[in-house]
N, CA and C atoms as an extended XYZ file, in Angstrom:
318
Properties=species:S:1:pos:R:3:atomname:S:1:resname:S:1:resid:I:1 pbc="F F F"
N        40.579        7.572        2.530 N   MET     1
C        39.181        7.807        2.145 CA  MET     1
C        38.958        9.274        2.234 C   MET     1
N        38.240       10.021        1.240 N   ALA     2
C        37.897       11.045        1.423 CA  ALA     2
C        37.055       11.641        2.451 C   ALA     2
N        36.960       12.784        3.020 N   LYS     3
C        35.970       13.135        3.940 CA  LYS     3
C        34.778       12.620        3.558 C   LYS     3
N        34.221       13.054        2.296 N   LYS     4
C        32.829       12.873        1.843 CA  LYS     4
C        32.326       11.472        1.975 C   LYS     4
N        33.576       10.529        1.565 N   GLU     5
C        33.285        9.358        1.546 CA  GLU     5
C        33.057        8.593        2.930 C   GLU     5
N        33.668        9.159        3.823 N   LYS     6
C        33.564        8.550        5.237 CA  LYS     6
C        32.262        9.286        5.939 C   LYS     6
N        31.795       10.228        5.240 N   TYR     7
C        30.690       10.797        5.838 CA  TYR     7
C        29.343       10.103        5.537 C   TYR     7
N        29.622        9.794        3.960 N   VAL     8
C        28.289        9.131        3.201 CA  VAL     8
C        28.323        7.599        3.901 C   VAL     8
N        29.571        6.955        3.957 N   ASP     9
C        29.521        5.556        4.415 CA  ASP     9
C        29.136        5.637        5.982 C   ASP     9
N        29.451        6.535        6.946 N   PHE    10
C        29.081        6.585        8.139 CA  PHE    10
C        27.446        6.530        8.101 C   PHE    10
N        26.932        7.601        7.319 N   ILE    11
C        25.275        7.844        7.516 CA  ILE    11
C        24.712        6.726        6.781 C   ILE    11
N        25.314        6.031        5.802 N   PHE    12
C        24.766        4.720        5.180 CA  PHE    12
C        24.677        3.479        5.974 C   PHE    12
N        25.692        3.720        6.828 N   GLY    13
C        25.797        2.411        7.889 CA  GLY    13
C        24.738        2.705        8.848 C   GLY    13
N        24.389        3.778        9.284 N   GLU    14
C        23.514        3.938       10.288 CA  GLU    14
C        22.068        3.925        9.925 C   GLU    14
N        21.867        4.267        8.428 N   LEU    15
C        20.859        3.735        7.756 CA  LEU    15
C        20.483        2.574        7.915 C   LEU    15
N        21.605        1.845        7.272 N   THR    16
C        21.236        0.172        7.426 CA  THR    16
C        20.892       -0.707        8.775 C   THR    16
N        21.211        0.183        9.895 N   LYS    17
C        21.445       -0.457       11.033 CA  LYS    17
C        19.834       -0.275       11.612 C   LYS    17
N        19.190        0.687       10.775 N   GLY    18
C        17.869        0.833       11.130 CA  GLY    18
C        17.671        2.481       11.795 C   GLY    18
N        18.453        3.090       11.802 N   ASN    19
C        18.372        4.614       12.091 CA  ASN    19
C        18.153        5.348       10.977 C   ASN    19
N        16.918        5.413       10.697 N   VAL    20
C        16.452        6.114        9.298 CA  VAL    20
C        15.862        7.531        9.831 C   VAL    20
N        15.765        7.683       11.087 N   LYS    21
C        15.309        9.278       11.235 CA  LYS    21
C        16.234       10.403       11.457 C   LYS    21
N        16.262       11.341       10.633 N   ARG    22
C        17.201       12.232       10.137 CA  ARG    22
C        17.648       12.835       11.605 C   ARG    22
N        16.988       13.223       12.580 N   GLU    23
C        17.596       13.694       13.950 CA  GLU    23
C        18.525       12.472       14.516 C   GLU    23
N        18.211       11.264       14.564 N   GLN    24
C        18.686       10.192       15.409 CA  GLN    24
C        20.268       10.191       14.631 C   GLN    24
N        20.277       10.349       13.368 N   VAL    25
C        21.511       10.227       12.421 CA  VAL    25
C        22.441       11.698       12.754 C   VAL    25
N        21.830       12.753       12.774 N   LEU    26
C        22.427       13.830       13.002 CA  LEU    26
C        23.120       13.964       14.113 C   LEU    26
N        22.485       13.579       15.322 N   SER    27
C        22.881       13.693       16.667 CA  SER    27
C        24.365       12.674       16.407 C   SER    27
N        24.133       11.489       16.215 N   LYS    28
C        25.405       10.636       16.090 CA  LYS    28
C        26.659       11.480       15.245 C   LYS    28
N        26.174       11.802       14.070 N   PHE    29
C        26.916       12.374       12.889 CA  PHE    29
C        27.756       13.586       13.580 C   PHE    29
N        27.110       14.504       13.987 N   VAL    30
C        27.529       15.856       14.570 CA  VAL    30
C        28.543       15.622       15.886 C   VAL    30
N        28.182       14.556       16.628 N   LYS    31
C        29.084       13.839       18.051 CA  LYS    31
C        30.178       13.533       17.433 C   LYS    31
N        30.332       12.807       16.213 N   LYS    32
C        31.589       12.232       15.847 CA  LYS    32
C        32.429       13.182       15.031 C   LYS    32
N        31.790       14.020       14.273 N   TRP    33
C        32.731       15.005       13.363 CA  TRP    33
C        32.725       16.482       13.607 C   TRP    33
N        31.888       16.954       14.551 N   GLN    34
C        31.387       18.140       15.236 CA  GLN    34
C        31.345       18.952       13.743 C   GLN    34
N        30.325       18.781       13.100 N   THR    35
C        30.042       19.542       11.796 CA  THR    35
C        28.813       20.287       11.777 C   THR    35
N        28.314       21.106       11.137 N   SER    36
C        26.910       21.714       10.968 CA  SER    36
C        26.121       20.846       10.456 C   SER    36
N        24.663       21.398       10.727 N   SER    37
C        23.647       20.437       10.259 CA  SER    37
C        23.540       20.334        8.997 C   SER    37
N        23.850       21.428        8.214 N   ARG    38
C        24.032       21.859        6.761 CA  ARG    38
C        24.949       20.976        6.082 C   ARG    38
N        26.154       20.711        6.668 N   THR    39
C        26.846       19.658        6.044 CA  THR    39
C        26.190       18.396        6.239 C   THR    39
N        25.777       18.046        7.146 N   PHE    40
C        25.372       16.677        7.559 CA  PHE    40
C        24.070       16.359        6.576 C   PHE    40
N        23.138       17.624        6.210 N   ASP    41
C        22.039       17.142        5.173 CA  ASP    41
C        22.493       17.097        3.944 C   ASP    41
N        23.569       17.646        3.417 N   ARG    42
C        24.261       17.541        2.055 CA  ARG    42
C        24.343       15.899        1.963 C   ARG    42
N        25.293       15.254        2.968 N   TYR    43
C        25.747       13.999        2.934 CA  TYR    43
C        24.629       12.921        3.163 C   TYR    43
N        23.429       13.427        4.007 N   PHE    44
C        22.501       12.707        4.094 CA  PHE    44
C        21.755       12.028        2.943 C   PHE    44
N        21.736       13.583        2.197 N   LYS    45
C        20.653       13.215        0.977 CA  LYS    45
C        21.604       12.290        0.014 C   LYS    45
N        22.954       12.207        0.004 N   ILE    46
C        23.538       11.154       -0.877 CA  ILE    46
C        23.286        9.877       -0.509 C   ILE    46
N        23.562        9.848        0.939 N   ALA    47
C        23.447        8.359        1.387 CA  ALA    47
C        22.138        7.835        1.255 C   ALA    47
N        20.954        8.688        1.452 N   ASN    48
C        19.675        8.416        1.537 CA  ASN    48
C        19.190        7.844        0.032 C   ASN    48
N        19.649        8.282       -0.906 N   ILE    49
C        19.513        8.023       -2.281 CA  ILE    49
C        20.270        6.486       -2.297 C   ILE    49
N        21.567        6.267       -2.121 N   ASP    50
C        22.134        4.989       -2.130 CA  ASP    50
C        21.235        3.835       -1.209 C   ASP    50
N        20.702        4.328        0.102 N   PHE    51
C        20.262        3.479        0.817 CA  PHE    51
C        18.695        2.986       -0.006 C   PHE    51
N        18.215        4.116       -0.715 N   ASN    52
C        16.855        3.730       -1.249 CA  ASN    52
C        17.275        2.616       -2.464 C   ASN    52
N        18.167        2.923       -3.177 N   LYS    53
C        18.532        1.805       -4.155 CA  LYS    53
C        18.823        0.677       -3.665 C   LYS    53
N        19.540        0.677       -2.420 N   LEU    54
C        19.485       -0.840       -2.032 CA  LEU    54
C        18.390       -1.597       -1.596 C   LEU    54
N        17.424       -0.555       -0.947 N   GLN    55
C        15.961       -1.174       -0.590 CA  GLN    55
C        15.117       -1.686       -1.963 C   GLN    55
N        15.293       -0.985       -2.954 N   SER    56
C        14.470       -1.266       -4.229 CA  SER    56
C        15.326       -2.569       -4.886 C   SER    56
N        16.429       -2.884       -5.028 N   ARG    57
C        16.941       -3.662       -5.258 CA  ARG    57
C        16.610       -5.023       -4.248 C   ARG    57
N        16.619       -4.774       -3.119 N   ALA    58
C        16.019       -6.170       -2.269 CA  ALA    58
C        14.494       -6.462       -2.366 C   ALA    58
N        13.753       -5.524       -2.426 N   THR    59
C        12.477       -5.620       -2.910 CA  THR    59
C        12.106       -6.473       -4.471 C   THR    59
N        13.108       -6.006       -5.274 N   GLU    60
C        12.952       -6.676       -6.609 CA  GLU    60
C        13.384       -8.210       -6.227 C   GLU    60
N        14.205       -8.358       -5.660 N   LYS    61
C        14.981       -9.713       -5.531 CA  LYS    61
C        13.707      -10.672       -4.491 C   LYS    61
N        13.196       -9.907       -3.589 N   LYS    62
C        12.181      -10.724       -3.034 CA  LYS    62
C        10.751      -10.666       -3.852 C   LYS    62
N        10.600      -10.115       -4.710 N   GLU    63
C         9.312      -10.445       -5.840 CA  GLU    63
C         9.868      -11.450       -6.947 C   GLU    63
N        11.159      -11.537       -6.792 N   GLU    64
C        11.579      -12.850       -8.176 CA  GLU    64
C        11.496      -14.086       -6.964 C   GLU    64
N        11.749      -13.930       -5.802 N   VAL    65
C        11.729      -15.313       -5.122 CA  VAL    65
C        10.293      -15.799       -4.980 C   VAL    65
N         9.296      -14.588       -4.697 N   TYR    66
C         7.972      -14.846       -4.655 CA  TYR    66
C         7.426      -15.713       -6.036 C   TYR    66
N         7.916      -14.772       -7.084 N   LEU    67
C         7.177      -15.412       -8.260 CA  LEU    67
C         7.785      -16.837       -8.567 C   LEU    67
N         8.749      -17.174       -8.189 N   LYS    68
C         9.755      -18.375       -8.358 CA  LYS    68
C         9.095      -19.376       -7.717 C   LYS    68
N         8.772      -19.102       -6.386 N   GLU    69
C         8.644      -20.171       -5.132 CA  GLU    69
C         7.133      -20.168       -4.951 C   GLU    69
N         6.626      -19.346       -4.691 N   VAL    70
C         5.189      -19.070       -4.121 CA  VAL    70
C         4.103      -19.089       -5.015 C   VAL    70
N         4.342      -18.401       -5.907 N   ASN    71
C         3.417      -18.280       -7.260 CA  ASN    71
C         2.844      -19.689       -8.078 C   ASN    71
N         4.092      -20.397       -8.222 N   PRO    72
C         3.806      -21.877       -8.665 CA  PRO    72
C         2.770      -22.620       -7.743 C   PRO    72
N         2.837      -22.525       -6.492 N   VAL    73
C         2.466      -22.812       -5.302 CA  VAL    73
C         0.916      -22.538       -5.223 C   VAL    73
N         0.685      -21.522       -5.818 N   SER    74
C        -0.684      -20.785       -5.445 CA  SER    74
C        -1.593      -21.210       -6.992 C   SER    74
N        -0.247      -21.524       -7.961 N   ASN    75
C        -1.172      -21.727       -9.250 CA  ASN    75
C        -1.862      -23.165       -8.933 C   ASN    75
N        -0.814      -24.275       -8.307 N   SER    76
C        -1.465      -25.484       -7.944 CA  SER    76
C        -2.277      -25.727       -7.209 C   SER    76
N        -2.279      -24.868       -6.176 N   VAL    77
C        -3.431      -25.005       -5.455 CA  VAL    77
C        -5.055      -24.594       -6.088 C   VAL    77
N        -4.997      -23.390       -7.021 N   SER    78
C        -6.193      -23.209       -7.590 CA  SER    78
C        -6.807      -24.196       -8.621 C   SER    78
N        -5.493      -24.856       -9.242 N   GLU    79
C        -5.662      -26.244       -9.908 CA  GLU    79
C        -6.478      -27.220       -9.104 C   GLU    79
N        -5.772      -27.431       -7.955 N   ILE    80
C        -6.788      -28.615       -7.092 CA  ILE    80
C        -8.030      -28.174       -6.781 C   ILE    80
N        -8.127      -26.899       -6.418 N   THR    81
C        -9.757      -26.103       -6.166 CA  THR    81
C       -10.524      -26.353       -7.408 C   THR    81
N       -10.389      -26.189       -8.735 N   ILE    82
C       -10.630      -26.344       -9.717 CA  ILE    82
C       -11.312      -27.768      -10.023 C   ILE    82
N       -10.205      -28.635       -9.702 N   CYS    83
C       -10.846      -29.995       -9.967 CA  CYS    83
C       -11.561      -30.571       -8.813 C   CYS    83
N       -11.606      -30.083       -7.423 N   LEU    84
C       -12.561      -30.384       -6.419 CA  LEU    84
C       -13.831      -29.870       -6.975 C   LEU    84
N       -13.923      -29.054       -7.531 N   CYS    85
C       -15.397      -28.143       -7.931 CA  CYS    85
C       -15.776      -29.169       -9.020 C   CYS    85
N       -14.979      -29.627       -9.827 N   LYS    86
C       -15.273      -30.637      -10.868 CA  LYS    86
C       -16.010      -32.007      -10.331 C   LYS    86
N       -15.105      -32.445       -9.306 N   VAL    87
C       -15.748      -33.645       -8.757 CA  VAL    87
C       -16.858      -33.524       -8.128 C   VAL    87
N       -17.129      -32.141       -7.152 N   SER    88
C       -18.093      -31.944       -6.600 CA  SER    88
C       -19.292      -31.898       -7.513 C   SER    88
N       -19.192      -31.446       -8.744 N   ASN    89
C       -20.283      -30.922       -9.578 CA  ASN    89
C       -20.838      -32.291      -10.073 C   ASN    89
N       -19.765      -33.205      -10.499 N   LEU    90
C       -19.932      -34.493      -10.937 CA  LEU    90
C       -20.744      -35.481      -10.095 C   LEU    90
N       -20.390      -35.452       -8.940 N   SER    91
C       -21.287      -36.119       -7.751 CA  SER    91
C       -22.485      -35.777       -7.673 C   SER    91
N       -22.701      -34.734       -7.804 N   LEU    92
C       -24.006      -34.153       -7.485 CA  LEU    92
C       -24.887      -34.438       -8.815 C   LEU    92
N       -24.267      -34.695      -10.122 N   PHE    93
C       -24.691      -35.291      -10.972 CA  PHE    93
C       -25.277      -36.850      -11.209 C   PHE    93
N       -24.358      -37.450      -10.647 N   VAL    94
C       -24.272      -38.908      -10.459 CA  VAL    94
C       -25.579      -39.395       -9.247 C   VAL    94
N       -25.313      -38.528       -8.310 N   PHE    95
C       -26.219      -38.880       -7.099 CA  PHE    95
C       -27.555      -38.365       -7.233 C   PHE    95
N       -27.694      -37.182       -7.816 N   LYS    96
C       -28.976      -36.769       -7.979 CA  LYS    96
C       -30.384      -37.661       -8.162 C   LYS    96
N       -29.924      -38.705       -9.542 N   PRO    97
C       -30.789      -39.397       -9.880 CA  PRO    97
C       -31.104      -40.750       -8.743 C   PRO    97
N       -29.839      -41.197       -8.058 N   PHE    98
C       -29.971      -41.955       -6.885 CA  PHE    98
C       -31.062      -41.506       -5.947 C   PHE    98
N       -30.729      -40.286       -5.837 N   LYS    99
C       -31.550      -39.621       -4.557 CA  LYS    99
C       -33.045      -39.565       -4.939 C   LYS    99
N       -33.447      -39.268       -6.062 N   THR   100
C       -34.651      -39.324       -6.399 CA  THR   100
C       -35.209      -40.788       -6.593 C   THR   100
N       -34.658      -41.849       -6.650 N   LEU   101
C       -35.127      -42.921       -7.120 CA  LEU   101
C       -35.213      -43.667       -5.720 C   LEU   101
N       -34.395      -43.735       -4.690 N   PHE   102
C       -34.395      -44.302       -3.705 CA  PHE   102
C       -34.585      -43.700       -2.222 C   PHE   102
N       -34.716      -42.296       -2.312 N   CYS   103
C       -35.337      -41.441       -1.461 CA  CYS   103
C       -36.320      -40.713       -1.523 C   CYS   103
N       -37.067      -40.809       -2.150 N   SER   104
C       -38.440      -40.357       -2.333 CA  SER   104
C       -39.307      -40.754       -1.612 C   SER   104
N       -39.637      -41.794       -1.063 N   ASN   105
C       -40.285      -42.288       -0.142 CA  ASN   105
C       -40.075      -41.604        1.253 C   ASN   105
N       -39.070      -41.329        1.630 N   LEU   106
C       -38.575      -41.038        3.071 CA  LEU   106
C       -39.040      -39.348        3.310 C   LEU   106
C-alpha cells in the first residue's frame, strides 16, 4: 500500500469511528506518522469526501427502507382513519332522527 492510501485509510477509519473533528484526527495522525498538519489536511480532504459519500449512501438506504416498510403502514393508518370518520358521520346521520324522536321529552 502506498503512503497516500495508508494515510487516507487511517483518516477514514477515524471518521467512521466517530472522530469527526479535525483536531482529534490530526493529533492521532501526527502522533502516528510525524507529518505536518498541511500533509494531514491534504489527506483529510480526500478521506472526508469518501466519508461523506458513504454517509449519503447510508441515508439513501434508510430512505428506501422507510418508503418500503413505514410508508405503507402510515397509508393504511390514514385509510383506517378515513373509514372511522365515515362510520362516525354515518352514525350521526342514523342516530340523529332517533334522538329527536325519543329524547325530545328529556
